[in-house]
N, C-alpha and C positions, 0 to 999 in steps of 0.2 A: 558466147556461152562455152564454158569449159566442162567437159564430161570426164569423170574419173570413176573407174570401176574397182571395187575392192571385194575381198571375200570375208564374210563374217565367220565367227568361230566354228559354226557347224557346217560351213561350206556353202551357205546361201550367198547369192550375189547382192551387193548394195552399190548403187550408182549415185554419185553426186552430180548435180547440174548447177554449176556455179556461174554467177553473173560477172565474176572477175576472173581474168585469165591467170592471175598470180596466186589463186587459191591453192593451198597445199593440203592434200588429203592423205596423210600418212599415219593417222592414228589407228592402231590395231584394235580389234575387238578382243578384249581380255577376258570375256566371260567363259565359263565352263558350261557348254550347252550339250544336250543330247542330240543324236542324229535327227535330221529333219523328218517330218512325217511322210509316209508314202502317199502316193496318189489315192484319190477316192475311188470308189467303185461305181460304175455306171450300170443302171438296170433299165431295160427298155420296157415302156408301158405300151403294150399292143393295142389297148383300147383308145389311146389318144395319139399314137404314133409320136411319142415324145420320150426323151431320155431323162432319167432322174438320177442325181448324184447322191451317193451315200458317203458322207464325210464325217464319220463318227468321232474322229480325233478333234474336231472343232468344238466339241462339248467342253473342252478344257481351256479354250482360248480366253485371253484376258478380258475382263468385263468391268468397264467404268472404274478404273483405278483412280486413286487420288492424284492430284497434279504432280506431286513430288515423286510419283512412281510411274509416270507415263512412259511407255516404251518408245514413243515417237519424239520425245524431247531430247535435246543434245546431252551428251555425257557430262557428268560433273565428277569431282573427286569422290562423292558419296553415292553416285547413282550411275549405273550403266544399263541403258536400254538397247534398242536395235541400232542406234546410230552413234558410233564411237566418237564423232567429232564434237568439239565444244560449241560449235555454231555451224549453221549451214543455210543455204538458200532453198534449194529443192532437193529432196533425196527420195530415191525409189529403191525398194528392196523386195526380194522374194518373201511372200507372206509365210510366216512361221506356221500358220494353221490354214493351209490352202484347200480350196474346194477342188482344184485341179493341179496336177504337178507332173514332172518328168521322172520322178523317182518311182518306178514300178516295182512293187514287191513280188507279185506273182500274177499269172494270168488266171482270172477267176473262171469258173464254169457256170453254165446257165442254171437258172432257178427252175424253170419249166420249159417245155418245148416252145412256148410263146414268149418267154422272157429271157432273151439273151443278155449276157453280162460281159462287160469289158472294163479295162482300167480307165480311170478318169484322167487320161493323159492330157496335159495342157500346162498352164502356168497361171499363177495368181500373184500379183504384186501390189504393194502398198505405196502410194504416192503422197509424200509429206510436202504440203504446199509452202510451209514456213517453219522455222524453229520456234516461233512464238506460240506457246500453248494457249494463250488467252485471247487470240484474235479469231477472225473468220475469213473465208474467201472474199466476202464482200468488202473487207477492209484492206485487201492487198492493193498495192499500186499497180498500174497497168503494165509496168515493166516486169513485175513478178508473174502476172497472168501470162505474158508472152513466154517467160521461162517455163511455166507449167505446160503451156500448149506445146512448146518445143519438146519438152520431156515426154509428153503423151504421144507426140508424133514419132519420137525415137522408139518408144516402147511398142507402139503399134507395128512399126516395121520389124523390130526384133522378134516380137512374139509371133508375127505372121510367118517367120522363117523356121519356127520350131516344128519338130515332127508331130503330126497329128492335130495341130491347131487349125481350125476352120474359120474362126471368127474372133476378132479382138474387140472387147467392150471396155470403154473407159467411163467411169462414173464416180459421183460423190454422193454419199448419204449424209445428211446433216440433221441433227436433232434427236433427242431421245425418243420423241414421238415416232420417228422413222425406224428406230431400232439400232442406232449406233452403239458400239461397244467401247469406243474411245472418243474423248471430247476433242483431242488435238485436231486441228484442221488437216484433213487428209482425204484422199480419194483412193480408188482402186483400179486396177487393170486386170481383166480376165481374158485368158486365151482359152476359148471353148474348143472342145474336140468335136463339135457338131454345130450346125446352124440352129440358133434358138428358135422356139416356136413363133415369137413375134417377128423375127427376121424372115422366116419362111413365109409367113402370112403377107408381110409387106412386099416381098419379092414377087409372090404370086399375083398380087394386085397390080404391081408395076408391070409385070409381064402381060397381063390381060390388057392393060391400057396401051402398051406399046403395040400390041397386035391390032387393037381396034383403031389406033390413030396413025398407023404406018410408021411407027418408031418413036412416038412422043415419049418424053420422060415424065412420069406421073408426078413426081415431087416438084419438078420444075414448073409443070403446068399448074399445080395447086398453089405454089408460091406466087406465080404470076397472077392468078385469080384473086388471092388474098391481098396482094399489093394493089390490084385494080379496085377491089371493093373498099378497102381501107378501114372499114369500121371495126375490124378486129386487130389491126396493126397497132402494136404498143410503141415501138421505136424502131429506128432504122438509121443506117449510115450508107456510105458509098458501096460497101461490100457485103453487108449483112442486113437482114430484116428479121425482127422479132414480132411474132403474131400469135394470138390465141386461135387454135384450130377451130373450125366451125363445129366440129363434132367432138369437142374436148371431153375427155373422160373424167378429169379431175377438176375440183372447184377452181383452182388457179393453175393453169397449164399454159406454157408458152413454148413455141418452137422457134429456135434461132437458126436460120439457114443462110448459107452464103448465096450470093446472086449468081455464081457460076456453078455449073454442074461439076461436083468434086466427089470422088469416091470415098476418100478417107483423109485423116488429118495430115499424113505426110504429103499429100498433094496440094495443100494450101500454099499460096505464095507468101512472101514476106509481108506484102501489103495487106493481104487478107488476115494474116496472123496478128499484125499490129492493130488492125481495125476491130478485131474480135473483143479484146480486153475492155476497152471503154464501154462498149455497148453491153457486154455481159455484166460488168460491175454495176452499170445503171439498172439493169433488170433485177439483180440481187438486192440492190438498195430499195427498189420499188416493192419487192416482196416483203422486206423487213418493215417498211413503213405502212403497209396495208393495215395492220392491226397494232402497230407500235410495239411489237414483240418480235424476237428472232423467229423467222419463219422456218419451220421444218420443211426440208425439201429433198428431192432426188434430182440430180442433174445427170443426164444420160446421153452419151454420144452414140449415134447410130451411124455405123460405118459399113462399107461394102464388105462382103465376105472375102476371105483370103484368096479363094480360087474361083468360086462359082458366081455367075451373074453379076459381075462387078459393074457392067454397063447399065444395069437396071437400078443400081443404088444411087443415093444422093446423101452425102454427109449432112447431118443436122443434129442439133442439140435439143433435147426435150427437157425442160425445167418444169417441175410440177410440185405442188404441195398437197398434203392431206388436210390442211386446215381450211375449213369452209366458212368460219366466222371467228370472231375474237375468242369465243369460249367453246367452240365446237370443232371436232375433227371428223373427217370422212373415213368411216370404217368400211372395209370390204366385207360385207355380210353375205347373205344367202345368194342373191342374184349375181353379184360380182365374183365371189369366191367359188361358188358351185357351178354356175352357168357361164361365167365370163361375160355377162351382160352388165355394162356399167350404167348406173343411174346417177346423173350429175344434178346437184342441188343449185348450182349457179350457172345461169345462162352465159355462154361464151362472150356474147356482146357486152353483158354487164361486167364480167371479169375484165375485159379489155378496157372498159370505161374506168373501172376502179384502178387498174394498173397505170393507165395514162395519168390519172389524177394524182397518183402517188409519186410522180416525178418531182424533182426538186424545182 
């Protein structure tokens, strides 16, 4: 894989990840762009012990443009988006409308004695999986999945070295039902300036388990139990297992975990990276065949924090959809949104049965 970094017209970074070593990436960005947006503002919620990001500049971000005006498509003589090359394999660039960034305008002051405020220091990047606007991740060849995985590992390591970044999150949103603003196949990488609430909760559970078992790894023990039970395992290979968690929150939810305790994507071996693609593509295909329509989904990588409790974490991917039937979606209503208590309409064992049946 060849890695080439260039600077866009407004100073943001763009990185090409090419599958050919002879790729030439010398096309300049000829657009006239305003300066990048400053970082968001973080406000602390003392009632929940959580940080909330205020990124008001994101109100003006591009929203579902027509295909001939897609900012993630390669440049043409009549159109210039975010990627100046006429073709590419995988491209990653700093988000023009970031929730977190390194460009700090000023140091904000507190709102009340109980609500401290600070800059949303971090970084947000867009990951373009392909230059083909009309395809999807599920249709990529395994070699391209490997390139994407290598790019995500590269970005995880790079963002983890930035000032203020405490956690790196790689994810893909797919489908208008999920809330995507661009149809082009792409994902994102967030460098958070704090540990997210979900991460803190998972680490606390892992810490309690380690203390109760004399050092056991909670995720490894859960994976071993699921593999032994077998009734919720959807698919597996030498290095990875995909299973529906016994307490799944979403109608169709699968966790894809390596068999080895690994903190993050950079720690995966070549063999583990190669084995991931075929199994993940198989899962995405099963999702799409469940109801014979493109399945809206979120694909989220859980990685160890940059500095704290890395020994407690266990890299895994959570793939889930809000579709619960061919003509029904799962909405987060009162119990889920207000109280954080999920009520699932599909039994995990039934979901696993349906996903196994959706194999080719």
